[in-house]
C-alpha positions in Angstrom: 0.0 0.0 0.0 1.3 3.4 -0.9 1.0 6.2 1.6 -0.3 9.6 0.6 2.1 12.6 1.0 0.0 13.7 4.0 0.2 10.3 5.7 3.9 10.1 5.1 4.5 13.6 6.6 2.5 12.8 9.7 4.3 9.5 10.3 7.7 11.0 9.7 6.9 13.9 12.1 5.7 11.6 14.8 8.8 9.4 14.5 11.0 12.5 14.6 9.3 13.7 17.8 9.8 10.3 19.4 13.5 10.5 18.6 13.7 14.0 19.9 12.1 12.9 23.2 14.8 10.4 23.6 17.6 12.9 22.8 16.1 15.4 25.3 16.6 13.2 28.3 19.0 14.2 31.0 22.6 13.8 30.2 25.8 13.6 32.3 28.8 15.3 30.7 32.3 14.2 31.8 35.9 14.9 30.9 38.8 12.5 31.8 42.3 13.9 32.2 43.7 10.8 33.9 46.2 10.2 31.1 47.4 13.8 31.3 46.3 15.3 34.7 45.7 19.1 34.9 48.3 20.4 37.4 47.0 22.9 39.9 49.7 25.6 40.2 50.7 26.0 43.9 49.8 29.7 44.0 46.9 32.1 44.6 45.6 31.6 41.0 45.6 27.9 40.6 43.7 26.7 37.6 40.2 27.9 36.3 37.7 25.6 34.6 34.5 26.2 32.7 32.8 22.8 32.7 30.3 23.6 30.0 32.7 25.1 27.4 35.7 23.1 28.4 37.8 26.2 28.7 40.6 26.2 31.4 43.4 28.5 32.2 45.9 29.5 34.9 44.6 33.0 34.7 41.1 34.1 35.7 38.5 34.4 32.9 34.9 35.4 32.8 32.4 32.6 33.4 34.6 30.0 35.1 32.9 27.4 37.3 35.6 25.8 39.4 38.9 27.0 40.7 41.3 24.9 42.9 44.3 26.9 44.2 46.5 27.6 47.2 45.2 30.4 49.4 48.6 30.6 51.1 47.6 28.0 53.7 46.8 25.0 51.5 44.5 23.6 48.9 41.3 25.7 48.5 38.4 25.7 46.2 36.5 28.6 44.7 33.0 28.8 43.1 32.3 31.7 40.9 29.5 33.9 42.3 26.1 33.1 43.7 24.3 30.7 43.3 27.4 28.7 42.5 29.3 27.0 45.3 31.4 24.2 46.7 29.7 21.3 48.6 30.8 21.9 52.1 30.4 21.3 55.8 30.7 23.8 58.7 29.7 27.4 58.9 29.2 29.1 55.5 31.8 31.7 54.7 35.5 31.6 55.2 35.3 28.9 57.8 33.5 26.4 55.5 35.4 23.2 54.6 35.0 21.4 51.3 33.5 17.9 51.8 35.7 15.0 50.8 33.5 12.7 48.7 33.9 9.1 47.7 32.8 7.5 44.5 29.0 7.3 44.5 28.3 10.0 47.1 25.3 12.2 46.2 25.6 15.8 45.0 22.2 17.4 45.0 20.0 20.3 46.0 20.0 18.9 49.5 23.6 19.7 50.1 25.2 22.8 51.7 27.1 24.9 49.1 29.5 27.5 50.2 29.9 30.5 47.9 33.2 31.8 46.9 36.3 30.5 48.9 36.0 27.1 50.5 38.9 25.6 52.4 40.2 22.2 51.5 42.0 21.2 54.7 40.5 17.7 54.5 42.1 17.2 51.1 45.6 17.6 52.5 46.3 13.9 52.2 48.0 11.7 49.6 45.3 10.1 47.4 42.4 10.8 45.2 39.2 12.4 46.4 36.1 14.0 44.9 34.8 17.5 45.5 31.2 18.4 44.8 30.0 21.7 43.4 27.1 23.5 41.7 27.3 26.1 39.0 25.1 28.1 36.7 25.1 26.7 33.2 25.4 29.8 31.0 24.0 27.9 28.0 20.7 26.8 29.6 20.5 29.2 32.6 20.0 26.1 34.9 21.9 25.4 38.1 23.9 22.2 37.5 25.5 19.8 40.0 28.9 18.3 39.3 32.1 16.8 40.7 35.8 17.0 40.2 38.3 14.2 41.0 41.4 15.6 42.7 44.8 14.0 43.2 46.4 15.5 46.3 49.4 15.2 48.5 49.8 15.1 52.3 51.0 18.4 53.9 49.0 21.2 52.2 47.5 19.3 49.4 50.2 20.0 46.8 51.3 18.8 44.4 47.7 18.6 43.3 46.0 18.0 40.0 42.5 17.5 38.5 42.0 14.0 37.0 38.4 14.4 35.8 35.2 16.2 36.2 31.5 15.7 35.4 28.1 17.3 35.7 24.5 16.7 35.0 23.2 19.3 32.5 19.5 19.6 33.4 19.6 20.4 37.1 19.2 16.9 38.4 21.4 15.4 41.0 24.6 13.5 40.2 26.8 11.1 42.2 30.6 11.6 42.6 32.3 9.9 39.6 29.2 9.4 37.6 29.9 9.5 33.9 26.5 8.3 32.5 22.9 8.3 33.3 22.1 5.9 36.2 19.0 4.6 34.4 18.4 4.1 30.7 16.4 6.9 29.1 12.6 6.2 29.5 12.1 6.7 25.8 11.3 3.0 25.4 7.9 3.9 26.8 6.6 6.9 24.8 5.0 9.7 26.7 1.2 10.1 26.2 1.7 13.0 23.8 4.1 11.1 21.7 1.7 8.1 21.6 -1.1 10.4 20.5 1.0 11.5 17.6 1.7 8.0 16.5 -2.0 7.3 16.8 -2.7 10.3 14.6 -0.3 9.0 12.0 -1.8 5.5 12.0 -5.3 7.0 11.9 -4.4 9.0 8.8 -3.1 5.9 7.2 -6.3 4.1 7.9 -8.4 6.9 6.4 -6.4 6.9 3.2 -6.7 3.1 2.9 -10.5 3.2 3.3 -10.7 6.0 0.6 -8.7 3.9 -1.8 -10.9 0.8 -1.1 
């Protein structure tokens, strides 16, 4: 049976919308530097990252999201302007301490995020630890939650480097070290609106078939 141009258009449109629904699902973006770690300079500037654009520099630039550095007493983290911040414990302000996270720890709206400078005293160990943060995604205007994997050294945290980072790009929570969606996209079960479009396409096909018969 040949489909009319109208039937073909409706069917193609419905199929495209189904594909779009799948693509629009939440996504976790991650970058791995483990083969060539990003060294954090042992100075007041450190290194600046923009998670969304991938830009990084040892000099400050507009729109950065994450900045590990030495505030002259050891490893420190900086979140650029409210409502961005570092996942912390303790009194908000200069006395706040960045939380040391392990793989799988939750980073979500329920956490306490310290704006601006957050001390990293608990990162002054030899090993690898995650730090959590939130930042404003300049592309979407949504507050995103993310993590960075640090390699640190006992003493004051230096030498220190960033091994990887990741974030969830729709405003949902993320777990430390997460590099992909926890669950498969729910596109396997079309949403009611999408099912209605498919029904519309099938209905158009049926009408055209009856006309031809």
